[in-house]
N, C-alpha and C positions, 0 to 999 in steps of 0.2 A: 646111696645115702646123701651124698653132697647135694645132688639135684633135689631131693626131698627137703632138705634144709633150706635151699634157695626159694622153694615155693612158699614157705611159711615165714620167712624173715621179713622184717619191715624194710621199706625202700630207703630208709634214712637211718643214721645212727643215733641211738639214745644212750647218752652216757648214764653211769650209775647215779650221778647227781640229779639228772633230769628225771630218772625213774623214781628216785627217792622223793623228789618234790611232788611228782604226780601222785605217788602213793599217799603222801601226807595230805594233799589237797582232797583226795577222795575220802580219806579218814575224817576230814573236817568240811564235807560238802555242804552241810546245813548252815554252818557259820558263814562259809564263803558265799553262799547264795543269799544269805541275809545282807551281807555287805553289798552284793550286786544290786539288790533292791534299793539300798540307801543311796548308792551312786546314781541309779537311775532317777530317783526323786530329786536329788540335787541337780542332776543334768537338766531335767525339765524345769526346775526352778530358775536355773541360770538362763535358760532359753527365753523364759517369760520375762525376766529382768532386761535381757538384751532387747527384746521387742519393745519393752516400755521405754527404752532409751532411744528408740527409732532405728535400731539395727535389725537386720533380717538374717538371723541364724539359719543355716542349712539344716534340714531335717536330719536327725542323727539317732541311731541305735547304738552308738559307740560310747566310749567313756570320755569323750571330749566333744567340744562344740566348735564348729567352724563358722565364723562370721566375719563380715567386712564393715567398713565404715558406712554410716548413713549417707544418703544423697546430699544433705546439707553440708556435712563435713567435707565430702568429696569436692563440692563447689568451692569451698574455702581453701582447698588444696591440702587438707589434712586427711591422711588415710589411717592414722593410728588413733587409738582411743586409750586414754590413761585409765589403767585398772588398778585398784587396790585389792589386795588379797589379805 
């Protein structure tokens, strides 16, 4: 019996809280996916804004954007860019 249980158990522990969060997420999948689409639209907008500022953001499918300073700012010794949120 113990060997049979070992065959079907997950390779990692999922707490009761993690399982409850996953269940709630599945119950609200439509709403969560709508938020994912909004995040993707904003990510793409931010990438375009960065390009218009002379920056070169890395391609991303994540919920963040990686970018560095423009060549002009690097020549002047600045590697940061002031951002207003």
